[in-house]
Kinemage of the C-alpha trace (Angstrom):
@kinemage 1
@onewidth
@group {chain A} dominant
@subgroup {mainchain}
@vectorlist {calphas} color= white
{ca unk a 1} P -20.917 17.657 33.168
{ca unk a 2} L -22.915 15.104 35.104
{ca unk a 3} L -19.841 14.188 37.156
{ca unk a 4} L -19.228 17.805 38.188
{ca unk a 5} L -22.842 18.118 39.247
{ca unk a 6} L -22.825 14.913 41.259
{ca unk a 7} L -19.494 15.602 42.952
{ca unk a 8} L -20.355 19.181 43.853
{ca unk a 9} L -23.818 18.168 45.082
{ca unk a 10} L -22.361 15.375 47.209
{ca unk a 11} L -19.652 17.645 48.578
{ca unk a 12} L -22.236 20.302 49.371
{ca unk a 13} L -24.314 17.756 51.231
{ca unk a 14} L -21.305 16.605 53.271
{ca unk a 15} L -20.206 20.141 54.187
{ca unk a 16} L -23.691 21.156 55.307
{ca unk a 17} L -24.136 17.899 57.203
{ca unk a 18} L -20.823 18.419 59.002
{ca unk a 19} L -21.706 21.975 60.035
{ca unk a 20} L -25.164 20.860 61.153
{ca unk a 21} L -23.645 18.071 63.246
{ca unk a 22} L -21.404 20.532 65.081
{ca unk a 23} L -24.383 22.848 65.607
{ca unk a 24} L -26.475 20.022 67.067
{ca unk a 25} L -23.647 19.013 69.400
{ca unk a 26} L -23.345 22.635 70.525
{ca unk a 27} L -27.045 22.793 71.310
{ca unk a 28} L -26.902 19.563 73.277
{ca unk a 29} L -23.822 20.625 75.268
{ca unk a 30} L -24.963 24.243 75.785
{ca unk a 31} L -21.465 25.447 76.674
{ca unk a 32} L -19.592 28.442 75.336
{ca unk a 33} L -16.785 26.186 74.137
{ca unk a 34} L -19.151 24.252 71.863
{ca unk a 35} L -20.854 27.448 70.678
{ca unk a 36} L -17.403 28.757 69.721
{ca unk a 37} L -16.711 25.514 67.857
{ca unk a 38} L -20.028 25.928 66.074
{ca unk a 39} L -19.054 29.441 64.974
{ca unk a 40} L -15.704 28.146 63.742
{ca unk a 41} L -17.411 25.363 61.799
{ca unk a 42} L -19.824 27.834 60.183
{ca unk a 43} L -16.972 30.198 59.266
{ca unk a 44} L -15.049 27.316 57.714
{ca unk a 45} L -18.054 25.846 55.910
{ca unk a 46} L -19.372 29.073 54.370
{ca unk a 47} L -16.717 29.567 51.640
{ca unk a 48} L -16.776 25.875 50.754
{ca unk a 49} L -20.566 25.944 50.613
{ca unk a 50} L -20.611 28.922 48.267
{ca unk a 51} L -18.057 27.378 45.896
{ca unk a 52} L -19.796 23.996 45.848
{ca unk a 53} L -23.215 25.602 45.394
{ca unk a 54} L -21.896 27.621 42.459
{ca unk a 55} L -20.416 24.527 40.852
{ca unk a 56} L -23.655 22.632 41.442
{ca unk a 57} L -25.781 25.316 39.780
{ca unk a 58} L -23.372 25.609 36.844
{ca unk a 59} L -23.428 21.824 36.495
{ca unk a 60} L -27.209 21.724 36.528
{ca unk a 61} L -27.457 24.448 33.899
{ca unk a 62} L -24.817 22.674 31.825
{ca unk a 63} L -26.743 19.418 32.024
{ca unk a 64} L -29.905 21.161 30.826
{ca unk a 65} L -28.064 22.857 27.956
{ca unk a 66} L -26.369 19.636 26.888
{ca unk a 67} L -29.492 17.490 27.329
{ca unk a 68} L -30.844 18.417 23.915
{ca unk a 69} L -27.656 17.207 22.228
{ca unk a 70} L -27.834 13.628 23.500
């Protein structure tokens, strides 16, 4: 259970960091092309973020439930 939590938390961090990097580049460039890339990155990152966040929460709850058994 701990592995699922760590992997999903790390993956979530990487996905959000990648989308934030594209957003920062778009704000620095201030061109419509980069704003379009930012929208594409957000559209691509949203489903992955929701899945990874769900796995992370389930992993955290599972760790709490199993903590009393160790």
